[in-house]
N, C-alpha and C positions, 0 to 999 in steps of 0.2 A: 532716441532709442540707443541704449548702451548695452552691447552684448557682453556676456560674461566670458571669462577665459575658457571655461569648459564648452560653452556654446561655439566659440570660434574654433576650438580644437576639433570639435565634432564636424563642423561645417567644412573647414579647410581640409580636414583629413578625408572626408567623404569625397570632396572634389578631386583631391590628389589621387585617391584610390581609383576613382573612375578613369582619370587620365592615364594612370599606370596600367590598368586593365586594357584600355584601348591600345596603348603603345605596345604592350606585350603581345597583342593579337595581330599586329600589322603583317607579319609574315604569311598569315593564312587568310586574312580578310579579303573581301572583294576590293579591288583597287579603285574602280570608278564608283561614283555615288549610286546607291540603290534606287533613289528617287530622283525625279526631275526637279529643277528649280521651282517650277509652278506648283508641284505637289508639296514641296517643303515649305514654300511661301504660304500655301493654304494652311499647313499645319501650324505655322507660327502666328498667323493672323487670328486675333481674337480681341474682343473688347477689353480695354484696360479697366480693371476693377476700381471701384471707388475706394476700397480699403486695401491696405497692404496685406502681404502673405508672409508666412514663415520662410526664412531664407532657405532652410533645408528642403522645403517643399518646392520652392522655385527651382533650385538646382536639380532636383530629381526630375522635374518636368522638362527642364532645359535639355538634360541628357537624353531623355526619351524622344523629344522633338528633333534633336540634332542628328540622331543616329542615321536616319535614312539619307541625309544630305552630306555626310562626311566622306571626303575623298582620302584614300590612304596614300596621300602624297608624301608622307614621311616613311613609307614602306619601301622594301627592296626592289619592287617591280614597277615602280612609278618612274617612267623614263621621259616625262614631259617637262618642258620649260626650264631645264637646268635647275631642278629642285632637289635640295638636299633633305636629310632627315635629322632633326635636332639631336645632338649628343645628350646623353643622360645628365651629366653634370651641368651642362648649359641650360637644359630644361629645368632642372631643380633650382638653379640660380635664378631663372626667370620667375619661378614660383615665389621665391624669396623676395625678388624685386617688387612683385605685385603686392605681396604681404607687407613689405616695408613701406611701400607707397612713397618713394622718394622722387623729388623733382631734380633732374640732373642738369639744370641750366647752368649752375655755377657752384663753386666750392663753399659758398656761404649757405646756400639752400641744402646742400648735401655733400659734406667732405668725402663720405664714402663713395658716392656715385662718381664724383670728380676724380678721386684717387684711382678707382678701378679703371676708368677710361685712360688716365695718364699712364698707368702701368701697361695696360693692354695695348695702347697705342705704340709704345716703345717696342713691345714684342712683335707687333704686326709689321712695323717698319723693318725690323731686323729680318724677319722671315721672308719678306717680299723684296728685300734689297733696296728699299727706299732710303735715301739719306737720313741719318739720325737727326739732323737739324730741321727736318720737315715738320710742319704742323699736322695735326691729325684731328679730324672731326668724325663723330659717330652719328651717322644719319640713318634714314629708314631703308635705303637701298640704293641701287645704281642710278635710278632717276635723280634722286636728291644729290647723290655724289657728283653726277655730271653737271647738275645745275649749279651746285656750289663751286665746283672747279672752274666752270666757265664764268661764274660771277667774279671770282678772283682774277681770272684772266682778263675779263673786261676792264676791271679796275686798273690792273697793272699796265696793259698796253695803252690805255687812254691816258693814264697818268704820265707815262713816258712821252706821250704826244702833247702834254700840256693841258689835258682836259680833266676836270673833276666830275666824273659821271654820277657819283653819289649826290653831289650838290646840284649839278646843272642838267642831269638827264642825258638822253641821247639826241634830242633835237639840236641840231647844229654842231654835233660832235664830229670829229674827223671820222671818216669811214673806216670801219674795221673789216679787214678782209678775213673771211673764215673758210677754211677748207677741211674736208673730211672725205674718207673713202666712200665710194658708191655702195659699199656693203656695210656701212656703219649701222649701229643700232638706232632704232627710231627714237630713243630717248634723247639723242643728241638734237634732233630736230625739235623735239618738244621743249628742251631746255632753251634753245634759241628763240622759240616763240615766247616763252615765259620771260626771257630777259630783254624783250623788246627789239631784238635783231630781226626777227621774222625768219621763217624757214627758207624763204627765197634768197636770203643772204648767203646761204651755204653754196659753196663752189665744190663740185664733186670731182674727186680724183678717181681714175679707173683702177680696177683691181685685177689681180693675176688669177691664175687657174683655180687656186684653192681659197680665194677670197681675201688674200692679203693685199695691201695697198701697193700700187705700181710706183716704185721710187722714181723711175725715169719720167713718168708723167708728172709727179709732184715737182721734180726738179725743173721740168720745162715750164710749168705753171708759175713757179716762183722766180724764174729768171728775170732780173731787173726790178723786182718788187721793191717798193718803198712804202713806209707807213705802218700803222698798227696791223698786227697779224696774229691770228690764232689758228692752229692746226690741231684737229682731233684725230688721234690714232686709236687703234684697237688692239687689245690683247684678248684673243678668243673670239673669233668670228661666230656669230650667233648660230649659224648653220653648220660650219665646217670645223670650228675650233681653232682655225689658223690665226696667227698673230702677225701684225705688221712688223717690218724691220725697224724696231723702235730706235736702236742706237743710231743707225745711219740717218733715219728720218729726223731725229732730234737735232743732230749736228747740222743737217741741211737747213732746218727751220731757224735754228739759232744764228746761222750766218746772216739771216735777214731780220734779226732782232725779234723773232716771233715767240709766242708762248705755245708749248705743246701740252695738250691734255690727253691723257691715256684713259680710255674707257676699258677697264679691265674687269668687268662685272664678275666673270668666273675665270677667264684665262690668265689673269695676273697671278693666280695661285701656282702656275707652272714654275714661278720663281722659287717656290719653296721646295722644289725637287731637283737635286743635282742632275737627274736623268733628263729632265725636261726644261731646265733653266735656259738652255740655249735658245729656246723659242721666243723668249722675251729679253734677250741680251740687249743691254744698253738702256733698259727701262729707267735706270737711275738718273739719266740725263734729262728726263722730262721735267715739266714745271708743275704739273698736278696729275693726280691719279685718283681713280674711283674704282671701288670693287664692292662686292656683296659679301656678307658673312653668312646669310641664310641660304646661299647656294652651296658652293663646294666646301666651305668650312664647316658646314652642318651645324649652324647655330639656329636658334628659334627666330621666327619672324617677329618684328622686322629688325633687320640688322644690315648696315652697310657702312662703308668707310670712305672718307675723302682725305687726301693728303696734298700738301703743297710745299714745294721747295722754297716758296716765298711767304713765310708766315705773316709778315707784316702786311702784304697785299691781301692775304686770306682774311685776316682779322679786320682790316680796313673796309673790305667789301661787305662783310657780314655783320660785324659788331655794331652795337648801339648802346646808348646810355639813357637814363631817365633819372629824375630827381629822387624817386623812391627806391631805386635799385641800389643794392649794396654789393660791392665786389671786393675781392682781395687786393685789387690793384694790378694783378698779373693777368695775362691772357687766360680766359676762362673757357670751359667746354662750349658754352653757348656762343662764343665769338666765332666759332668755326662751322656753325650749322644754321639752318633756316628757322628752326623752332626755338621758342622761348621755353614754354612749359613742355617738358619732354621727359619720358620715362628713363629710368636708369638702365639702359640697354647694355652699358659697358660691363655690368656684373656678369651677364651670361657670356660675354666675350672672354672676360678674365677666366671664368670657370672652364669654358670649353677649351681654351688654349692650355690651361693647366692640366686638364684631363688628357689631352693629346700629347703635349710636349712636342719638342721639335721633331723627334723621330715619328711621332704619330701623325703630324701634319704631312710630312714627306710621304709616309706610307699611304695616307688617304689619297693623295694625288696619284701616286704610282699605281695603287690598287685599282682606282677607277680607270686610269688610262689602259692598264693591262686588260681589264674586263672589256673595255671598248674595242680594243684590237681583236680580242677573242670573239666577241659578239659579231663583229664585222666578218671574221673568217667563217663563223658558223652560218651566217646569213648567205654569204657567197656560196658555201658548199651546198646550201639548200636551194640554190638556183636563183637567188634574188640579186639585184644589181645595187652595188654600193656606189653612191654618187660623189663621194669626197675622199680625199686622202685623209685617213683617220690618224691625226697627229696628236690628239688630246683625248677628250671624252665625248666627242660628238660624232654621230653616225647618221648619214642620209641613206635611206634604202628605198628603192623603187620596186614595185611589183608589176611593172610592165607599162601599161597606159596610165594616164592621170586618173581616169575613171576607176580603174582597178585598184590603184594605190589608195584612193580615197575610200573605196569599199572595204579594203583590208583594214585600214585605220579604224573605221567605224566598227567593223566586226570584232577587232581585237579589244577595243574599248568595251564593247557590249558583253564580252565573255567574262569580264571582271578579273581575268588572270593577270593582265598587265595593262599599262596605259602608256600610250605614246601619241603625240599629236602629229599634225601635218604641217608642211611648209612648201612654199614655192621657191625654188632656187634655179637660176639660169633658165627661167621659163618652163620648168618642169616640176611636177608634184612629187614630193618625197614624204615618207614617214621620217620624222626627226626624233632621234633617240639620244638622250642625254644620260650619262651615267655619272652621278655625283653624290651617291648615298653610301655612307660607310657600312650599311647593312647588306648591300647587294653582294651576292655570292655567285659563283659559277653555276650553281643549280638554278638560280633565278633566271639566268640566261637560257639554260636548257629548257626550262618550263615555258618560257616565252617563245622560243623557236618551235617547240612542239605545238603550241597554240596557233602560231602562224601557219604551220604545216597543215593543221586541221582545217584552217580557213581557205587555204589556197589550193589544196589538192583533193 
């Protein structure tokens, strides 16, 4: 079946118009889904017909079925999971990427996809203060970024110990000592499972009051160490927003010949703001870094980045060849990521960064941090307890007992006014609020505080 140009214009235009209508209504839409998963699943389940249907008819039905299960996570009062809301230019670029249907594995498959990643990668390194000589891979998110970064680390430290892990595997390999803070993100553990180390290989370093790693404990644990070493640090504690003392920790680890990987899913963006850059001072000394684009940079899903100060180790750990594959001969985008067939996600990154510009990225970070501090002040004035030092865009708020906090969380979600999730930190339940959307305004905070007041008083 071959569609005519007019048919494609009508179909794509209809889909884009529906998406635009949805985006335009986010400020006033119910934030949580109107239906449960079970209800939406029942809506979608139906026998698959023997014959096909007109594309326009299918899209219209899809929109109707989806409506009840859509969460306004791209909207200004969605405060859960450190979720951003995709920028207009980035969203439009993603629509083009889908329409162009490019495979971004290498520059032979798509010079455009590769060129967009190359340019955007340079901008990202500059914005984040990562060395210009570092490699850059465009991945699905922080989980993939951490996995790729630790894959490169595994290759590097074992090669230095005289072991070829890609050829010989881990059986019989020198033991790699792996340390991370006790408040690391769970994706670090998952990456270690996927890489064959196992989660029990992780040695935990204690953390300080706001969740950052205790350097004294790290120093004590490393004293006298010999052999392969990987240390995972954090930029942006998932609960508090705090970052480890990156510069000092990197210098310490490098004294023992170790590799430092920084999980900076959202907190690495503090580097783009002169007012907040001190929180991640020394990040340039690390060996690999991971962060998300679909969180604080407000790019569409899925978008993440991994960088390495050792491009040769990065490519050696991830790259592969086959007789049928054609390459330019230079390092290709696919040499730095886990996927072969992969969408051209760099187009949205390129467009989003161009829309923001350097000043826009800085403003986005500063704006969200200012709102977080204001929100914490309003919540304190309303009589609620703030559980963390609000240093970035994360707020922990308690409403008394754990039971009451969970009740308030559920009640707020049910109102549809705003959405925030719960977490347990230091053995206590909190509502976890993340402000990382460029659409959020002071009025959105006020509306949320009013909704909480109606629930608790």
